C-alpha positions as CSV (number, residue, x, y, z in Angstrom):
1,M,81.3,42.6,-66.1
2,P,83.7,40.0,-64.6
3,N,82.6,37.8,-62.2
4,S,83.8,38.7,-58.5
5,M,83.5,35.1,-57.1
6,P,86.4,33.1,-57.5
7,D,85.7,29.6,-59.5
8,E,85.4,26.8,-57.5
9,M,88.6,25.1,-58.2
10,S,90.7,28.1,-56.7
11,L,88.6,27.8,-53.5
12,K,89.3,24.1,-53.1
13,K,93.0,25.1,-53.7
14,A,92.9,27.5,-51.3
15,I,91.8,25.4,-48.1
16,H,94.3,24.2,-46.4
17,P,93.6,20.0,-46.2
18,Q,94.1,20.3,-42.2
19,V,91.3,23.0,-42.2
20,A,88.9,20.8,-43.8
21,F,90.0,18.1,-41.6
22,Y,89.4,19.8,-38.4
23,G,86.4,20.9,-39.8
24,L,84.9,17.7,-40.6
25,E,86.0,16.3,-36.9
26,T,84.3,19.6,-35.4
27,T,81.4,19.1,-37.5
28,V,81.6,15.0,-36.3
29,C,81.1,16.6,-32.7
30,Y,78.3,18.9,-33.1
31,L,76.1,16.5,-34.7
32,M,76.7,13.6,-32.1
33,T,76.2,16.4,-29.4
34,R,72.9,17.4,-31.4
35,F,72.0,13.4,-31.5
36,M,72.2,13.5,-27.8
37,T,69.1,15.9,-27.4
38,H,67.3,15.0,-30.5
39,P,68.1,11.2,-31.8
40,C,66.9,11.4,-34.9
41,P,67.7,9.2,-38.2
42,R,68.5,12.4,-40.3
43,I,71.2,13.6,-37.7
44,G,72.2,10.1,-37.5
45,R,72.5,9.9,-41.3
46,A,74.4,12.9,-41.5
47,I,76.9,12.1,-38.7
48,V,77.5,8.6,-40.8
49,H,78.2,10.7,-43.8
50,H,80.8,13.1,-42.2
51,L,82.1,9.7,-40.6
52,Q,82.7,8.6,-43.9
53,L,84.4,11.5,-45.2
54,L,86.7,11.5,-42.1
55,A,87.5,7.6,-42.9
56,E,88.7,8.5,-46.4
57,H,90.6,11.6,-45.5
58,P,94.0,11.2,-46.8
59,D,95.2,12.1,-43.0
60,V,93.3,9.2,-41.6
61,Q,94.5,6.8,-44.2
62,D,98.1,7.7,-43.1
63,E,97.8,6.9,-39.3
64,A,96.2,3.2,-39.0
65,E,95.1,4.2,-35.0
66,S,92.9,7.1,-36.3
67,N,91.8,5.2,-39.6
68,E,90.9,2.1,-36.7
69,V,88.9,4.7,-35.0
70,Y,86.9,6.2,-37.8
71,E,86.1,2.8,-38.9
72,V,84.6,1.5,-35.8
73,L,82.9,5.0,-35.2
74,L,81.6,4.4,-38.7
75,E,80.0,0.9,-38.3
76,E,78.6,1.7,-35.0
77,W,77.0,5.0,-36.2
78,Q,75.6,3.0,-39.4
79,A,74.1,0.3,-36.6
80,I,72.7,3.2,-34.5
81,T,71.0,4.8,-37.5
82,S,69.7,1.8,-39.2
83,R,68.3,0.3,-35.7
84,L,66.6,4.0,-35.5
85,S,65.3,4.1,-38.8
86,R,63.4,0.9,-38.1
87,Q,61.7,1.8,-35.0
88,P,57.8,2.0,-35.9
89,N,56.6,4.1,-33.1
90,F,59.7,6.8,-33.8
91,H,58.2,10.5,-33.5
92,P,60.5,12.8,-35.5
93,R,59.2,15.6,-33.4
94,D,60.3,14.6,-30.2
95,G,63.2,12.3,-31.2
96,L,62.1,9.3,-29.2
97,S,60.0,6.2,-29.7
98,S,57.0,6.1,-27.8
99,R,56.5,3.9,-25.4
100,R,53.2,4.4,-24.3
101,E,52.6,1.1,-23.1
102,E,55.7,0.8,-20.5
103,V,54.6,3.8,-18.8
104,K,51.0,3.4,-18.6
105,G,51.2,2.2,-14.8
106,F,53.0,6.0,-13.9
């Protein structure tokens, strides 16, 4: 029985580079929005990964302004993710560090 699924190479060739680029941008926007409501290291790492893909994308390499923007975003999100993962009282369920000492009086 012949395989009805196209091979991986033909799928990669069929996807237009602009579609892949805009898909990456859309994903980063979604992840950043998700991070706002659930700031956790896992989402931060996903943002960093997608920003790395965008920074390395050929469309970005050809435009100095875009290249600079994605490089700065990448550096900022690497720092955010690093700080968040080092928080000793980080609780992934609520996405926020515990600040019980600060709010005891309330």
